[in-house]
C-alpha positions in Angstrom: 106.5 48.9 147.2 104.8 46.0 145.5 103.6 43.9 148.4 103.3 40.7 146.5 106.8 41.0 145.1 108.2 41.8 148.5 106.4 38.8 150.0 107.7 36.5 147.3 111.3 37.6 147.9 111.3 37.9 151.7 109.3 34.8 152.7 111.8 32.2 151.6 114.7 34.0 153.3 112.7 34.4 156.5 111.7 30.7 156.4 115.3 29.7 156.0 116.4 31.8 159.0 113.4 30.8 161.1 114.3 27.2 161.6 116.0 26.9 165.1 119.0 24.8 163.9 119.6 27.0 160.9 119.4 30.1 163.1 122.0 28.7 165.5 124.3 28.0 162.6 123.9 31.4 161.1 124.5 33.2 164.5 127.6 31.1 165.0 129.0 32.5 161.7 128.3 36.2 162.6 131.8 36.5 164.2 133.3 36.3 160.6 135.0 32.9 161.1 134.3 30.1 158.7 133.4 26.6 160.0 132.9 23.1 158.6 129.5 21.4 158.3 130.6 19.0 161.1 131.2 22.0 163.5 127.9 23.6 162.5 126.1 20.3 163.1 127.3 20.5 166.7 126.2 24.1 167.0 122.8 23.3 165.4 122.4 20.1 167.6 121.6 18.0 164.5 123.3 15.1 162.7 125.9 15.8 160.1 123.6 14.7 157.3 120.8 17.0 158.6 123.3 19.8 158.9 124.2 19.4 155.2 120.6 19.7 154.2 120.2 22.8 156.3 123.4 24.4 154.8 122.2 23.7 151.3 118.9 25.5 152.1 120.9 28.5 153.5 123.2 28.5 150.5 120.3 28.5 148.1 119.0 31.7 149.7 122.5 33.2 149.6 122.7 33.4 153.3 125.9 31.3 153.4 128.7 30.6 151.0 131.1 27.6 150.9 134.7 27.2 149.8 137.0 24.2 149.8 140.5 24.0 151.3 142.2 20.7 151.2 139.7 18.0 152.1 137.5 20.4 154.1 134.6 22.6 153.1 134.2 25.8 155.0 131.0 27.8 155.4 130.7 31.5 156.2 128.0 34.2 155.8 127.5 35.1 152.2 127.8 38.9 152.6 127.8 41.7 155.2 124.1 42.3 154.7 123.3 38.9 156.1 125.2 39.7 159.3 123.4 43.1 159.6 120.0 41.4 159.3 120.9 38.8 161.9 122.1 41.5 164.3 118.8 43.4 163.8 116.9 40.3 164.6 119.1 39.7 167.6 118.2 43.2 168.9 114.5 42.4 168.6 114.9 39.1 170.3 117.0 40.6 173.2 120.0 38.3 172.8 121.5 35.4 170.9 123.9 32.5 170.8 127.6 33.1 171.4 130.5 31.1 170.1 133.9 30.9 171.7 136.8 29.0 170.1 138.6 26.6 172.5 142.1 27.0 170.9 144.9 27.4 173.6 145.6 31.1 174.0 149.3 30.9 173.1 148.6 29.1 169.8 145.7 31.4 169.0 147.7 34.6 169.4 150.5 33.9 166.9 152.1 30.7 165.5 153.6 29.3 162.4 151.5 27.4 159.9 154.1 25.6 157.8 156.3 28.6 156.9 153.9 31.5 157.3 152.2 33.4 160.2 148.9 32.1 161.6 146.7 33.0 164.5 145.4 36.4 165.5 148.6 38.1 164.2 148.5 36.3 160.9 144.8 37.2 160.3 145.4 40.9 161.4 148.4 41.2 159.0 146.4 39.8 156.1 143.4 42.1 156.8 145.8 45.0 157.0 147.5 44.2 153.7 144.1 44.2 152.0 143.0 47.4 153.7 146.2 49.2 152.7 145.7 48.0 149.1 149.0 46.0 149.1 147.1 42.8 148.1 144.2 42.2 145.7 141.3 40.4 147.3 140.8 36.8 146.2 137.8 36.0 144.0 134.8 34.0 145.3 136.0 30.9 143.6 139.8 31.1 144.1 141.8 31.8 147.2 144.8 33.2 145.2 145.7 36.8 145.7 148.3 39.1 144.1 150.4 42.1 145.0 149.3 45.4 143.6 151.6 48.0 142.1 151.6 50.1 145.2 151.9 46.9 147.3 155.0 45.8 145.5 156.8 49.0 146.5 155.4 48.9 150.1 156.5 45.3 150.7 159.9 46.2 149.3 160.1 49.2 151.7 159.2 46.9 154.5 161.9 44.4 153.5 160.0 41.7 151.7 161.5 40.7 148.3 158.3 40.2 146.2 160.2 39.3 143.0 162.2 36.6 144.8 159.0 35.2 146.3 157.3 35.1 142.9 160.3 33.3 141.3 160.0 30.4 143.7 158.5 27.1 142.3 155.5 27.2 144.6 152.2 29.1 144.9 153.0 32.8 145.3 150.2 34.1 147.6 146.8 32.9 148.7 144.3 33.2 151.6 144.7 30.2 153.9 141.8 29.7 156.4 143.2 29.9 159.9 142.1 26.9 162.0 141.7 29.0 165.2 140.4 32.3 163.8 138.5 30.7 160.9 139.4 33.7 158.8 142.2 33.9 156.2 145.8 34.6 156.8 148.5 35.0 154.1 150.1 31.9 152.9 152.4 30.9 150.0 155.9 32.2 149.1 154.9 35.8 150.0 153.6 34.7 153.4 156.8 32.9 154.0 158.7 36.1 153.1 156.8 38.0 155.7 157.6 35.4 158.4 161.3 35.5 157.6 161.2 39.3 157.8 159.6 39.5 161.3 161.9 36.8 162.6 165.0 38.5 161.2 164.0 41.9 162.7 163.1 40.3 166.0 159.5 41.5 165.8 158.5 38.0 166.9 160.4 35.2 168.6 159.7 31.6 168.0 159.4 29.0 170.9 162.1 26.4 170.6 159.7 23.5 171.3 156.5 24.7 169.7 155.0 26.6 166.8 154.1 29.6 169.0 155.3 33.0 168.0 155.7 35.7 170.7 155.5 39.3 169.6 158.3 41.3 171.2 158.2 44.8 172.5 160.0 46.0 169.4 157.5 44.0 167.3 154.5 45.6 169.0 156.0 49.1 168.3 157.0 48.4 164.7 153.8 46.5 163.8 151.7 49.4 165.2 153.8 52.2 163.7 154.5 50.7 160.3 151.3 48.8 159.6 148.7 50.0 162.1 148.5 46.4 163.5 148.0 46.3 167.3 148.3 42.9 169.0 
């Protein structure tokens, strides 16, 4: 190994992680949830303007990435290697910061977000659709995703009409950042089709006076057996 080259590559990254406020921000993101600069400012115990400077430093070293959704900009760890490095440092340090969302439990479990599924259930379904190869992953610059050839048949077998969803005059499918989980769930016409399916088959029941969705006993069995999703 060329020591001088290693030093030149590693030192800036170590310096970026080594500042306490930046370290707190990074460890807050280890759970995989994206957060705004305002939220990270609170975690880092700095002003919003100072947090923006810190985040630019972390972004320059490819420790975090940012994407916009609506009027908000969300930050997350740039890649799995960053999380692995932070976890290794945490072992050496003997502990680290911990972040717990304060979203009400009922809303966090499963709820509607406009006309698609959000919360833990929505995120789990989106992750599973990707893992099964039913959806293509969004690019780093665009949250849009599409149904694969195998996914088209699988969604149809499940009872979701992909062609009808695509024919609607609205965005077909995209990753929408979940405000409680801070990870994506499936939105768009396809996401709406999935919600209609689970309601029709009584896999979930919707509260009459709230957006909460409650997974039924039938739903738990079907979601686990058909999709490998356990809630």
